[in-house]
C-alpha positions in Angstrom: 60.8 14.3 38.5 62.3 14.3 35.0 61.8 11.2 32.8 64.8 10.4 30.6 64.8 8.6 27.3 65.9 5.3 28.8 63.0 5.3 31.2 60.6 6.1 28.4 61.9 3.3 26.3 61.7 1.0 29.2 58.1 1.9 29.8 57.1 1.0 26.2 59.1 -2.2 26.3 57.2 -3.6 29.3 53.7 -4.9 29.5 52.1 -1.5 29.4 52.7 -1.1 25.6 49.4 -2.7 24.9 47.6 0.2 26.4 49.2 2.5 23.9 48.2 0.1 21.1 44.6 0.1 22.2 44.6 3.9 22.4 46.0 4.2 18.9 43.4 1.7 17.5 40.5 3.6 19.1 41.9 6.9 17.8 42.4 5.4 14.4 38.8 4.0 14.5 37.4 7.5 15.3 39.5 9.1 12.6 38.5 6.6 9.9 34.8 6.7 10.9 34.8 10.5 10.8 36.6 10.6 7.4 34.3 7.9 5.9 31.2 9.8 7.0 32.5 13.1 5.5 33.4 11.4 2.2 30.0 9.7 2.1 28.2 13.0 2.9 30.0 14.7 0.0 29.3 11.9 -2.4 25.7 11.9 -1.3 25.3 15.6 -2.0 26.8 15.1 -5.5 24.6 12.1 -6.1 21.5 14.2 -5.4 22.4 16.4 -8.4 22.6 13.6 -10.9 19.7 12.2 -12.8 20.3 8.7 -11.6 18.5 7.8 -8.4 20.3 4.5 -7.7 23.6 6.0 -6.7 21.7 8.1 -4.2 20.0 5.0 -2.8 23.2 3.1 -2.5 25.0 5.9 -0.6 22.0 6.5 1.6 21.8 2.8 2.6 25.6 2.5 3.1 26.1 5.5 5.4 25.2 4.0 8.9 26.2 0.3 8.2 29.7 1.5 7.1 30.2 3.5 10.2 29.0 0.5 12.3 31.4 -1.8 10.5 34.4 0.5 11.1 33.6 0.7 14.8 33.1 -3.1 15.0 36.4 -3.9 13.5 38.2 -1.3 15.5 36.7 -2.3 18.8 37.2 -6.0 18.1 40.9 -5.4 17.2 41.4 -3.4 20.4 39.7 -6.1 22.5 41.9 -8.7 21.0 45.0 -6.8 22.1 43.5 -6.5 25.6 42.6 -10.1 25.6 46.2 -11.2 24.9 47.3 -9.4 28.0 44.3 -10.3 30.3 43.9 -14.0 29.3 40.3 -13.8 30.6 37.8 -16.3 29.2 35.4 -13.6 28.1 37.8 -12.4 25.4 37.3 -15.8 23.7 34.0 -14.5 22.5 35.5 -11.6 20.6 36.2 -13.4 17.4 32.7 -15.1 17.1 31.1 -11.8 18.0 33.0 -10.0 15.3 32.0 -12.6 12.7 28.3 -12.4 13.7 28.5 -8.6 13.8 29.8 -8.4 10.3 26.9 -10.7 9.1 24.4 -8.5 11.0 25.8 -5.3 9.4 25.7 -6.9 6.0 22.0 -7.9 6.5 21.3 -4.3 7.7 23.0 -2.9 4.6 21.2 -5.2 2.2 17.8 -4.6 3.8 18.3 -0.8 3.7 19.4 -1.1 0.1 16.2 -3.0 -0.9 14.1 -0.4 0.9 15.9 2.5 -0.7 15.7 0.9 -4.1 12.0 0.3 -3.7 11.4 4.0 -2.8 13.6 5.3 -5.7 11.8 3.0 -8.2 8.5 4.4 -7.1 9.8 7.9 -7.3 11.5 7.5 -10.8 9.3 4.9 -12.6 5.8 5.2 -11.1 4.6 7.4 -13.9 6.1 5.4 -16.7 4.2 3.0 -18.9 5.0 -0.7 -18.1 6.4 0.1 -14.7 5.7 -2.3 -11.8 2.7 -1.3 -9.7 3.2 -0.7 -6.0 1.6 -4.0 -5.0 4.0 -6.1 -7.1 7.0 -4.0 -6.1 6.1 -4.4 -2.4 5.8 -8.2 -2.8 9.3 -8.3 -4.5 10.8 -6.1 -1.9 9.4 -8.1 1.0 10.5 -11.3 -0.5 14.0 -9.9 -1.0 14.2 -8.8 2.6 13.0 -12.1 3.9 15.6 -13.9 1.7 18.4 -11.7 2.9 17.5 -12.2 6.6 17.1 -16.0 6.3 20.4 -16.3 4.4 22.2 -14.0 6.8 21.0 -16.1 9.8 22.2 -19.3 8.2 25.6 -17.7 7.4 25.9 -16.4 10.9 25.1 -19.8 12.4 27.6 -21.4 10.1 30.3 -18.8 11.1 29.7 -19.8 14.8 30.3 -23.5 14.0 26.8 -24.8 13.7 26.0 -27.2 10.9 23.5 -25.7 8.4 22.4 -29.2 7.3 21.5 -30.0 10.9 19.6 -26.8 11.3 17.7 -27.4 8.1 16.9 -31.0 9.2 15.7 -29.7 12.5 13.6 -27.1 10.7 11.9 -29.8 8.7 10.9 -31.6 11.8 10.1 -28.6 13.9 8.3 -26.9 11.1 5.4 -29.2 11.6 5.0 -28.2 15.2 5.5 -24.6 14.4 2.9 -24.9 11.7 0.3 -26.1 14.1 1.2 -23.5 16.7 1.2 -20.6 14.2 -1.5 -21.8 11.7 -3.3 -18.4 11.8 -0.1 -16.5 11.0 0.7 -19.0 8.2 -2.8 -18.6 6.8 -2.3 -14.9 6.6 1.0 -15.3 4.9 -0.5 -17.6 2.3 -3.4 -15.2 2.0 -0.9 -12.4 1.1 0.7 -14.7 -1.5 -2.8 -15.3 -3.1 -3.3 -11.5 -3.2 0.1 -11.0 -4.9 -0.6 -13.8 -7.4 -4.2 -13.3 -8.2 -4.1 -9.5 -7.9 -7.8 -8.9 -7.0 -6.7 -5.4 -5.9 -3.6 -3.3 -5.4 -2.5 -0.4 -3.4 -4.6 2.7 -4.1 -7.7 0.7 -5.2 -11.2 1.3 -3.8 -12.6 -2.1 -2.7 -15.6 -3.3 -0.8 -17.1 -6.6 0.4 -20.8 -7.3 0.4 -20.1 -10.2 2.9 -18.4 -7.9 5.5 -18.5 -4.3 6.4 -15.3 -3.6 4.6 -15.1 -0.6 2.2 -12.3 1.9 1.5 -9.0 2.5 -0.2 -6.1 0.0 0.1 -3.2 1.7 1.8 -0.8 -1.2 2.4 -0.6 -5.0 1.7 1.6 -6.7 4.2 2.5 -10.3 4.9 0.0 -10.6 7.8 -2.6 -8.0 7.2 -3.9 -5.4 4.7 -4.6 -1.8 5.8 -7.8 -0.2 4.3 -8.7 3.4 4.8 -12.4 4.0 5.0 -14.0 7.1 3.4 -14.4 8.7 6.9 -10.6 8.2 7.3 -10.7 5.3 9.7 -8.1 2.5 9.2 -9.3 -1.1 9.0 -6.7 -3.8 9.6 -7.9 -6.9 7.8 -6.0 -10.3 8.1 -5.0 -11.5 4.7 -6.6 -14.9 5.3 -10.1 -13.2 5.3 -9.8 -12.3 1.6 -9.7 -16.0 0.6 -13.2 -16.5 2.1 -15.1 -13.4 1.2 -16.3 -11.7 -2.0 -14.4 -8.6 -3.0 -15.7 -5.9 -5.3 -13.2 -3.6 -6.9 -15.0 -0.4 -8.2 -11.6 1.1 -9.1 -11.5 -1.3 -12.1 -14.9 -0.3 -13.5 -14.8 0.5 -17.2 -17.9 2.8 -17.0 -20.4 4.0 -14.5 -24.1 3.5 -14.9 -27.0 5.9 -14.7 -30.3 4.1 -14.0 -33.2 6.4 -13.1 -36.9 6.3 -13.2 -38.8 9.6 -13.8 -42.6 10.1 -13.7 -44.8 12.7 -15.4 -48.5 13.5 -14.8 -51.3 11.4 -16.2 -52.5 14.6 -17.8 -49.3 14.6 -19.9 -49.9 11.2 -21.5 -49.8 12.6 -25.1 -46.3 14.0 -24.5 -44.7 10.8 -23.3 -43.6 9.6 -26.7 -42.0 12.9 -27.6 -40.3 13.2 -24.3 -38.7 9.7 -24.5 -37.5 10.3 -28.0 -35.9 13.7 -27.2 -34.3 12.3 -24.0 -32.7 9.4 -26.0 -31.5 11.8 -28.7 -30.0 14.0 -25.9 -28.1 11.0 -24.4 -26.8 9.9 -27.8 -25.4 13.4 -28.4 -24.0 13.9 -24.9 -20.2 14.0 -25.0 -19.9 12.2 -21.6 -22.2 9.3 -22.4 -20.8 6.1 -24.0 -23.2 5.5 -26.8 -21.5 2.2 -27.7 -22.9 0.6 -24.6 -26.5 -0.2 -23.7 -28.6 3.0 -23.9 -32.4 2.7 -23.2 -35.1 5.3 -22.7 -38.6 3.7 -22.5 -42.1 4.3 -21.0 -42.1 1.8 -18.2 -45.3 1.6 -16.2 -48.5 3.3 -15.1 -47.6 4.3 -11.6 -49.9 5.1 -8.7 -49.7 8.8 -9.3 -47.4 9.1 -12.4 -46.5 7.8 -15.8 -43.0 6.4 -15.4 -40.2 6.1 -18.0 -36.7 5.0 -17.2 -33.2 5.9 -18.6 -30.4 3.3 -18.6 -27.0 4.4 -19.9 -23.3 4.5 -19.0 -20.9 7.4 -18.6 -17.4 7.4 -20.1 -15.8 8.4 -16.8 -15.3 6.1 -13.8 -14.3 8.8 -11.4 -16.8 9.3 -8.6 -16.8 13.1 -8.6 -17.0 13.5 -12.3 -19.7 10.9 -12.6 -22.0 12.9 -10.3 -21.4 16.0 -12.4 -22.3 14.2 -15.6 -25.4 12.7 -13.9 -26.5 16.1 -12.7 -26.2 17.5 -16.2 -28.2 14.7 -17.7 -31.0 15.0 -15.1 -31.2 18.8 -15.6 -31.5 18.4 -19.3 -34.3 15.8 -18.9 -36.2 18.2 -16.7 -35.8 20.9 -19.4 -37.1 18.5 -22.1 -40.2 17.7 -20.0 -40.8 21.4 -19.4 -40.3 22.2 -23.2 -43.1 19.7 -23.9 -45.5 21.5 -21.6 -45.4 18.6 -19.2 -44.6 18.4 -15.5 -42.7 15.9 -13.3 -45.3 14.1 -11.2 -45.2 13.8 -7.4 -47.5 11.7 -5.2 -51.0 13.3 -5.2 -54.5 12.1 -4.2 -57.7 13.2 -5.9 -60.8 13.1 -3.8 -64.1 12.9 -5.7 -67.0 14.2 -3.7 -70.5 13.1 -4.7 -73.0 15.9 -4.4 -76.5 14.6 -3.7 -79.4 16.4 -5.4 -81.5 18.6 -3.2 -84.7 17.1 -2.0 -87.9 19.1 -3.1 -89.5 20.8 -0.2 -93.1 19.9 0.6 -95.4 22.8 1.1 -98.0 22.3 3.7 
């Protein structure tokens, strides 16, 4: 059956016109979202070629929240049109849901922006002098994220008609009960604040505790716990409150590494002891990897059970573990050469047995 122009106009003049409006809104939402994504993709590709990393971070953080915002507004507008025709009670929730959705998307965008900004700062400024270390940067980033989320929650509650002053008053009363219920969690949070303020260690430091079996490299400092990677590559998750009750050593902040060794020579080489100690001390003073400005001692120390012992006490310029052992090996090899050049020998535990030979008894001739 043919539909003439009058029938078509009549169809759009009746109550069915809202269906076309909803269809057009959804179609427009799809088109705008597709166009926005294409534009952001092209801008992102151009931003990667620039020397500035912040535009790249902004575009990377805005991509998905912008698409979600377009869909939220489009679907909310279409639902409003359908609600005007349906008159159902559920459609009364569309406007509050739209306001809360906008706040949630704003929080999402800001949190992503802080995260991308942190990553780009580390990428661009980590090697520059005076740049923030990762521990401080992580603390600032986490504080910014928490502030954004708390502010967003309060704004969302205000947009839904709740009084912020009443919420804050309830928080002051309920905070006491929450504090007792979550005292361990709060202790960990305050422990993380102490770490960020006192700075006993930072990400990448090698730390250990003589009070606990904790030793390794700091991988991450969170609000509740710190992740430490042991030298056999096992992760240790330490609650931050622990660090306020234990002693922490930070070998990563050593200024020098110490060589303290005792070496023994034979008792038969007593006359060479003075020459050996003098030559060893001269060798250490001339060694390019030994810090002669710090304590440097080479002295005859004691008469041992099976050796004459002298000790060396000095510091290397390097603090790196691998390089330290290379320097220490070179020093010990040179000491061994000095002992050999003085016709002496390094002693090792020996025992001397003295046998008493009794004189032969004269034989009696019968």
